[in-house]
C-alpha positions in Angstrom: -24.8 -7.0 17.9 -21.4 -8.7 17.6 -19.9 -10.2 20.8 -16.9 -8.4 22.4 -14.6 -11.1 21.1 -15.9 -10.7 17.6 -15.5 -6.9 17.8 -12.0 -7.3 19.3 -11.0 -9.5 16.3 -12.2 -6.8 13.9 -10.3 -4.2 15.8 -7.1 -6.2 15.6 -7.6 -6.5 11.9 -8.1 -2.7 11.7 -4.9 -2.2 13.7 -2.9 -4.5 11.4 -4.2 -2.7 8.4 -3.1 0.6 9.8 0.4 -0.7 10.5 0.8 -2.3 7.1 -1.2 -0.1 4.8 -1.6 3.4 6.3 2.2 3.6 6.7 2.9 2.6 3.1 5.0 5.2 1.2 4.3 6.1 -2.4 6.3 5.4 -4.4 7.1 2.3 -2.4 10.3 2.0 -0.5 10.7 -0.8 2.0 13.2 1.1 4.3 10.9 4.1 4.5 7.9 1.8 5.1 9.7 0.3 8.1 10.6 3.8 9.4 6.9 4.9 9.1 5.7 1.8 10.9 8.2 2.5 13.7 7.1 6.1 13.9 3.5 5.2 14.2 4.0 2.5 16.8 6.2 4.8 18.8 3.5 7.5 18.8 1.0 5.0 20.1 3.4 3.9 22.8 4.1 7.5 23.9 0.4 8.3 24.1 -0.5 5.2 26.0 2.4 5.7 28.5 0.8 9.0 29.4 -2.8 7.8 29.7 -3.0 6.7 33.3 -4.1 8.2 36.5 -1.5 10.2 38.4 -3.0 11.8 41.5 0.2 13.9 41.9 0.0 15.3 38.3 1.5 18.8 38.3 -0.5 21.8 37.3 1.9 22.3 34.3 1.2 18.7 33.0 -2.5 19.0 33.5 -2.5 22.4 31.7 -0.7 20.9 28.7 -3.5 18.4 28.3 -6.2 21.0 28.6 -5.0 23.8 26.3 -3.7 21.4 23.6 -7.0 19.4 23.5 -8.9 22.6 23.0 -6.7 23.2 20.0 -7.4 19.7 18.6 -11.2 20.0 18.8 -12.7 19.9 15.3 -9.4 19.7 13.4 -7.2 17.0 11.9 -4.3 15.8 14.0 -1.8 16.4 11.2 -2.7 20.1 11.2 -2.9 20.6 15.0 0.4 18.8 15.7 2.3 21.5 13.8 0.0 24.3 15.2 0.8 23.2 18.7 4.5 23.2 18.0 4.3 26.8 16.9 1.9 28.0 19.7 3.6 26.3 22.6 6.0 29.2 23.3 2.9 31.4 23.8 0.6 29.1 25.7 2.7 26.5 27.6 2.6 28.6 30.8 -0.9 29.3 32.1 0.6 31.9 34.5 1.7 34.1 31.7 -1.8 34.3 30.2 -2.9 37.0 32.6 -3.1 40.8 32.9 -4.7 43.4 30.6 -3.0 42.3 27.4 -4.7 38.9 27.6 -8.2 40.3 28.4 -10.8 38.8 26.2 -13.9 41.0 25.5 -17.0 38.8 24.6 -18.3 41.9 22.7 -15.1 42.1 20.6 -14.7 45.8 21.4 -11.9 46.0 24.0 -9.7 43.0 23.6 -6.3 43.1 25.3 -3.2 43.7 23.1 -2.1 40.0 23.0 -5.7 38.9 22.2 -5.9 41.4 19.3 -2.5 40.2 18.0 -3.6 36.6 18.1 -6.9 37.3 16.3 -5.3 39.5 13.7 -2.2 37.3 13.4 0.2 40.2 13.8 2.7 41.4 16.5 4.1 38.4 18.4 2.0 36.1 16.3 3.1 37.4 12.9 4.3 34.5 10.7 2.8 31.8 13.0 0.5 29.4 11.4 -2.7 28.5 13.4 -6.4 28.7 13.4 -7.5 32.1 14.9 -10.9 31.0 16.0 -11.8 33.2 18.9 -13.9 30.6 20.8 -10.8 28.4 21.2 -8.8 31.3 22.5 -11.5 32.3 24.9 -11.7 28.7 26.3 -7.9 28.6 26.8 -7.9 32.0 28.6 -10.8 31.0 30.8 -9.1 27.8 31.8 -5.8 29.6 32.4 -7.6 32.0 34.8 -9.0 29.0 36.6 -5.6 27.3 36.9 -4.2 30.5 38.3 -6.8 30.4 41.0 -6.1 26.9 42.2 -5.9 26.9 46.0 -2.4 26.3 47.5 -2.0 22.8 48.9 -4.8 21.3 46.7 -3.8 18.9 44.1 -4.4 20.2 40.6 -6.7 17.3 39.5 -8.9 17.9 42.6 -9.0 21.6 42.0 -10.0 21.2 38.4 -12.2 18.1 38.5 -13.6 18.0 42.1 -13.1 15.8 45.1 -14.7 12.7 43.6 -12.8 12.6 40.3 -11.1 9.3 41.2 -14.3 7.5 42.0 -14.4 4.6 39.5 -18.2 4.7 39.1 -19.8 5.9 35.9 -21.9 8.3 37.9 -18.7 10.0 39.1 -17.2 9.9 35.7 -20.1 11.8 34.2 -20.2 14.3 37.1 -16.5 15.0 36.4 -17.2 15.3 32.7 -20.0 17.8 33.3 -17.6 20.1 35.3 -14.9 19.9 32.6 -17.3 20.2 29.7 -18.5 23.5 31.0 -15.0 24.8 30.4 -13.8 23.1 27.2 -16.8 21.5 25.5 -18.5 18.1 25.5 -16.1 16.0 23.4 -13.0 17.9 24.3 -13.7 17.1 28.0 -13.7 13.4 27.2 -10.5 13.8 25.2 -8.8 15.3 28.2 -10.2 12.7 30.6 -9.1 9.8 28.3 -5.6 11.1 28.0 -5.2 11.4 31.8 -6.4 7.9 32.5 -10.2 8.0 32.9 -12.1 4.9 31.8 -13.4 6.4 28.5 -12.6 7.2 24.9 -13.4 10.5 23.0 -16.5 10.0 20.8 -15.4 12.4 18.1 -16.8 12.2 14.5 -14.1 9.9 13.3 -14.6 7.3 16.0 -18.4 7.5 16.1 -18.6 7.1 12.3 -16.5 4.0 12.2 -18.2 2.3 15.1 -21.6 3.2 13.6 -20.6 1.7 10.2 -19.4 -1.5 11.9 -22.8 -1.9 13.7 -21.2 -1.7 17.1 -23.6 1.0 18.4 -26.7 0.0 16.6 -29.1 0.9 19.4 -27.8 4.5 19.5 -26.8 5.0 15.9 -27.8 2.4 13.3 -25.2 1.2 10.8 -27.4 2.4 7.9 -27.3 6.0 9.2 -26.4 8.6 6.6 -23.3 10.8 7.1 -25.5 13.8 7.6 -27.4 12.0 10.4 -24.1 10.9 12.0 -22.8 14.4 12.0 -26.0 15.8 13.5 -26.2 13.2 16.3 -22.6 12.1 17.1 -22.4 14.5 20.1 -25.6 13.3 21.7 -25.0 11.9 25.2 -26.7 8.6 24.3 -24.2 8.1 21.5 -21.2 9.0 23.7 -22.4 6.5 26.4 -22.9 3.7 23.7 -19.4 4.4 22.2 -17.7 4.3 25.6 -19.5 1.2 26.8 -18.7 -0.6 23.6 -15.1 0.5 23.6 -14.7 -0.8 27.1 -15.9 -4.3 26.1 -13.5 -4.4 23.2 -10.6 -3.2 25.3 -11.1 -6.0 27.7 -11.3 -8.6 24.9 -8.6 -7.4 22.5 -5.0 -8.5 22.4 -3.7 -5.0 23.3 -0.2 -3.8 22.6 -0.5 -1.6 25.7 -2.8 -3.4 28.2 -2.3 -0.7 30.8 -4.0 1.8 28.4 -6.1 -0.4 26.1 -8.8 2.2 25.7 -6.4 4.8 24.6 -4.8 2.4 22.1 -8.3 1.5 20.7 -9.1 5.2 20.2 -5.9 6.2 18.5 -5.9 3.2 16.1 -9.6 3.7 15.1 -9.2 7.4 14.6 -6.0 6.8 12.5 -8.0 4.4 10.3 -10.7 6.9 9.7 -9.2 10.4 9.8 -8.3 12.0 6.4 -4.7 12.5 5.5 -3.5 15.3 3.2 -2.0 13.8 0.1 1.7 13.8 0.1 2.1 14.4 3.8 3.3 12.0 6.5 2.4 12.5 10.1 3.6 10.1 12.8 4.3 7.6 10.0 0.8 7.8 8.5 0.7 8.4 4.8 -2.9 7.8 3.9 -6.5 7.4 5.1 -7.5 3.8 4.8 -11.2 4.5 5.2 -11.2 6.3 1.9 -9.8 3.3 0.1 -11.4 0.6 2.1 -14.5 1.6 4.1 -14.3 0.1 7.5 -17.4 -2.0 7.1 -15.4 -3.9 4.4 -12.4 -4.5 6.6 -13.0 -8.3 6.6 -12.0 -8.2 2.9 -8.5 -7.4 3.9 -6.0 -9.6 5.7 -2.5 -8.8 7.0 -0.8 -10.5 4.1 -2.6 -8.7 1.3 -3.0 -5.2 0.0 -6.4 -3.4 0.3 -8.9 -4.9 -2.2 -9.7 -1.6 -4.0 -6.1 -1.3 -5.1 -5.9 -5.0 -6.1 -8.4 -4.5 -8.9 -5.7 -2.5 -10.8 -3.0 -5.2 -10.5 -4.7 -8.5 -11.3 -2.5 -9.1 -14.3 0.6 -8.4 -12.2 -0.6 -10.9 -9.6 -0.4 -13.7 -12.1 3.3 -13.0 -12.4 3.8 -13.4 -8.6 2.7 -17.1 -8.2 5.4 -17.7 -5.6 3.9 -15.1 -3.3 0.3 -14.8 -4.5 -1.0 -15.1 -1.0 0.6 -11.8 -0.1 -0.8 -9.8 -3.1 1.5 -6.9 -2.4 2.4 -6.0 -6.0 2.2 -2.3 -6.8 0.3 -1.4 -10.0 3.1 0.8 -11.1 6.1 -1.2 -10.1 8.0 -3.7 -12.2 7.2 -7.4 -11.7 10.8 -8.3 -10.7 10.9 -5.5 -8.1 7.5 -6.4 -6.7 8.3 -10.1 -6.4 11.0 -9.1 -3.9 8.7 -6.6 -2.3 6.1 -9.2 -1.3 8.1 -11.0 1.3 9.8 -7.8 2.5 6.6 -5.9 3.3 5.0 -8.9 5.2 8.2 -9.3 7.3 8.2 -5.6 8.1 4.7 -5.8 9.6 5.5 -8.9 11.5 8.7 -7.4 12.9 6.9 -4.2 14.1 4.1 -6.2 15.7 6.6 -8.4 17.5 8.6 -5.5 18.8 5.6 -3.8 20.2 4.4 -6.9 22.0 7.9 -7.5 23.4 8.3 -4.1 25.0 
C-alpha cells in the first residue's frame, strides 16, 4: 500500500494531466486550449466553493443538491448537465411538486397528469430531452413531499438529516448517510453529503475503478480485479469505507488548489480523468477521457511537459525534428513540424499559467 504522500504525488500528476491533456482541443488551437483549461479550473473552483458546511443552508439550496444529485446517479455528467438545465423550470421548487397531478402510483395505473406527461414525454415535457426513468422521478417526488413537511422553525439540514448531522465522528456520518440513503440511494446520498461539506467523497464506479487500479484500496478491492468484479462490488459498504478513508489521507497530504474543500477537489479531478467523454463534445472544458488513452495505472509514464505516451508512438519521427523542445514532446501527429515547434512552448506555458492562477486565488 503506497503512503499518503506517494498517493498524493500520483494524484497531483493526474490533476496536471487533466488540465493539460483532457482539455486539449482537436485539431489543436492554443487559444481554445487556454479557454478550455480556464473553464475546467473555474468549474472545480465553483464546486469547491459550495462544498462546505452551512448550518443555515436554506431549504431551496438543500433541495437543489438533492434533486439534481438524483438525476446524476448512473449517468455521465456531460449528459446530466444539459438535462438539469432543461428540467430546472419543472423541479427547482419542491413546493410546486404536490397535488393530484404529481401523484405517483407505484402500480403505474393511476399516475397524476404531470407524472404521466413526464413518463410519456408529452404535454409540458414535450420537446424536453431527459431520461424518463420512473425510479428517479419517484425519488424526487418522495423527497419533495418530505421537504414540504419540514417543521417550521427547524433548520432544513436538521429536518432532513437529523439532530446529530454535524457530529464529526464517522459513526454520526454513517448514521446520517443511512437516513439519506433510504430516500435517494446509497451512492447518491454520499454525493449529496460530499457536496454540502461532509468529510467524504462519492464512491461511484468511476472513482472506485481508478482507485482500485492504482492499488489504493487493495484490501477492499484488489488492483487485479476484473471490470466485471468492480462493477459488481463497487457499492459494497466495505469498498465505500476504504475509498473514503483513503481519499481523506490523500486530501491531507496533497498540494490542494482548494484546501478548504480538498476532498471535493480530489473527487472531481479523479472522476474527470476516468469518465468517458462523447467524441466531439466539450463539457466544462473537457474534450476527452484520459483513462481511455492512458489507463490510470500508467500515469507515471506521463509528465506535465509531455503528451500521453500512447499518442507519442505515432509521432516519433516528428519528435526528431523538435530537438530544441524534445523534453516537451507536444508535437501533434497531424500537424506540420514548423507549427508544432511553436506549439511545444505554448502548451507548456498554458498549463503553468493555469496552475499558477488557481494557486494564487
